[in-house]
Backbone as CSV, one residue per row, in Angstrom:
resi,resn,N_x,N_y,N_z,CA_x,CA_y,CA_z,C_x,C_y,C_z
1,MET,-42.214,6.787,-5.973,-40.895,8.091,-6.030,-40.122,7.888,-5.501
2,SER,-39.137,8.150,-6.373,-37.805,7.574,-6.282,-36.857,8.667,-5.755
3,ARG,-35.741,7.336,-4.661,-35.382,7.527,-3.394,-34.027,8.692,-4.472
4,VAL,-34.100,9.692,-4.901,-32.871,10.011,-5.696,-32.658,12.287,-4.714
5,CYS,-30.849,12.062,-5.255,-30.589,13.632,-4.559,-31.611,14.094,-6.183
6,GLU,-31.976,15.068,-5.777,-32.289,16.423,-6.640,-31.253,16.954,-7.332
7,ILE,-30.421,17.838,-6.278,-29.083,18.129,-6.308,-27.760,17.165,-6.756
8,CYS,-27.586,16.427,-6.560,-26.589,15.198,-6.951,-26.335,14.649,-7.550
9,GLY,-27.935,13.603,-7.239,-28.168,12.516,-7.864,-28.432,10.873,-7.479
10,LYS,-27.245,11.588,-6.028,-26.875,10.770,-5.014,-28.594,10.066,-5.091
11,GLY,-28.383,7.912,-5.016,-29.410,7.559,-5.375,-28.714,6.090,-4.514
12,ASN,-29.669,4.958,-4.738,-28.989,3.676,-3.651,-28.292,2.785,-4.554
13,LEU,-27.585,2.036,-2.936,-26.495,1.576,-3.662,-26.852,0.384,-2.981
14,PHE,-26.514,-0.586,-3.809,-26.874,-2.212,-3.852,-25.530,-2.091,-3.698
15,GLY,-25.826,-3.882,-2.658,-23.781,-5.104,-1.999,-24.087,-6.408,-1.467
16,ASN,-23.573,-7.012,-0.804,-24.047,-7.655,-0.055,-23.724,-8.016,1.771
17,THR,-24.755,-8.294,2.433,-24.496,-8.182,4.242,-23.402,-9.694,3.882
18,VAL,-21.822,-10.352,4.409,-21.640,-10.948,4.731,-21.311,-11.235,5.596
19,SER,-22.190,-12.468,6.061,-21.969,-13.266,7.801,-20.480,-14.022,8.314
20,HIS,-20.730,-14.730,9.949,-19.036,-14.812,9.689,-18.802,-16.318,8.796
21,ALA,-19.417,-16.523,8.647,-19.545,-17.526,7.694,-19.686,-17.261,6.020
22,LYS,-19.547,-16.437,6.446,-18.969,-16.051,5.100,-20.576,-16.197,3.137
23,ASN,-21.370,-16.120,4.461,-22.901,-16.508,3.856,-23.424,-15.426,3.064
24,ARG,-23.122,-15.467,2.123,-24.311,-13.871,1.874,-24.185,-13.194,1.338
25,THR,-25.769,-12.196,1.632,-26.650,-11.856,1.181,-27.370,-10.892,0.736
26,ARG,-28.457,-10.167,-0.353,-27.859,-8.995,-0.670,-29.024,-7.734,-0.006
27,ARG,-28.420,-6.704,0.006,-28.798,-5.539,0.988,-28.530,-3.942,-0.068
28,THR,-29.151,-3.520,0.622,-29.641,-2.075,0.517,-28.835,-1.195,1.099
29,TRP,-28.179,0.514,0.604,-28.043,1.100,0.987,-28.701,2.100,0.485
30,ARG,-29.468,2.962,1.300,-30.106,4.555,0.748,-29.924,5.562,2.194
31,PRO,-29.928,6.459,0.267,-29.825,7.653,1.138,-30.486,8.661,1.883
32,ASN,-29.831,9.297,2.955,-30.471,10.064,3.622,-30.803,10.788,2.967
33,LEU,-32.221,11.533,2.451,-33.014,12.217,1.881,-34.013,12.371,2.776
34,LEU,-34.374,14.149,2.913,-35.257,15.080,3.633,-35.272,15.678,2.252
35,GLU,-36.920,16.189,2.514,-37.472,16.989,1.781,-37.627,18.217,2.901
36,VAL,-37.293,18.948,1.719,-37.221,20.561,1.952,-37.628,21.099,1.175
37,LYS,-38.906,22.305,1.950,-39.558,23.699,1.068,-38.845,24.750,0.609
38,THR,-38.325,24.674,-0.833,-38.165,26.131,-0.402,-39.038,26.700,-2.291
39,MET,-37.697,27.904,-2.381,-38.317,28.745,-3.448,-37.756,29.145,-4.635
40,VAL,-38.569,28.537,-5.349,-37.334,28.205,-6.459,-39.168,28.625,-7.721
41,ASP,-38.507,29.350,-8.350,-38.612,30.730,-9.413,-39.829,31.837,-8.887
42,GLY,-40.263,32.242,-7.369,-41.051,32.435,-7.004,-41.886,31.327,-6.260
43,ARG,-41.795,30.586,-6.568,-42.967,29.421,-5.694,-42.088,28.553,-4.833
44,LEU,-43.083,27.847,-3.737,-42.964,27.953,-2.698,-42.595,25.460,-3.530
45,LYS,-41.964,24.954,-3.202,-41.760,23.458,-3.989,-40.896,23.273,-3.329
46,THR,-40.878,21.737,-2.243,-40.821,20.947,-2.087,-39.823,20.267,-2.870
47,VAL,-38.420,19.971,-2.282,-37.607,19.452,-3.534,-36.819,18.508,-2.057
48,LYS,-36.473,17.364,-2.588,-35.514,15.415,-2.019,-34.426,16.128,-2.450
49,LEU,-33.595,16.563,-1.271,-32.447,16.242,-0.614,-31.538,15.379,0.340
50,CYS,-29.866,14.914,-0.098,-28.949,13.674,1.350,-28.995,15.537,1.893
51,ALA,-28.715,14.413,2.118,-28.284,15.437,3.684,-27.248,16.054,3.769
52,ARG,-26.263,15.871,3.436,-24.930,16.402,2.272,-25.103,17.101,2.002
53,CYS,-26.556,17.955,0.569,-26.732,18.766,-0.275,-27.118,19.934,1.401
54,LEU,-27.751,19.225,1.773,-28.704,19.913,2.784,-26.899,21.130,3.155
55,LYS,-26.500,20.231,4.463,-25.242,20.613,5.134,-24.328,21.776,4.195
56,SER,-24.504,21.176,2.829,-22.844,22.028,2.621,-23.511,23.440,1.749
57,ASP,-25.579,23.674,2.132,-26.495,24.568,1.910,-25.670,24.435,-0.101
58,LYS,-26.179,23.637,-0.312,-26.551,23.982,-2.864,-27.245,24.007,-2.407
59,LEU,-27.998,24.025,-1.722,-29.746,24.468,-2.381,-29.645,25.799,-1.547
60,VAL,-29.665,27.836,-2.283,-29.481,28.676,-1.945,-31.158,29.315,-0.505
61,LYS,-32.004,28.528,-0.252,-33.087,29.742,-0.024,-33.714,28.462,0.797
62,HIS,-33.557,28.053,1.608,-35.022,26.992,2.447,-35.303,27.788,3.683
63,VAL,-37.132,27.614,3.342,-37.971,27.634,4.478,-38.626,26.944,5.487
């Protein structure tokens, strides 16, 4: 199960957590994905969207 928005393609970002002593450890930032039920070609389908796409209403119709 991938953590990618089906509209804009936003996915995980990788980087470092830097402590006060400048120690670096790897970390990830995950997108805020939500599963939304919507009508696609007359059928009910579950789609993964990031919160920004859902807020901007890029998906035409959700149930």
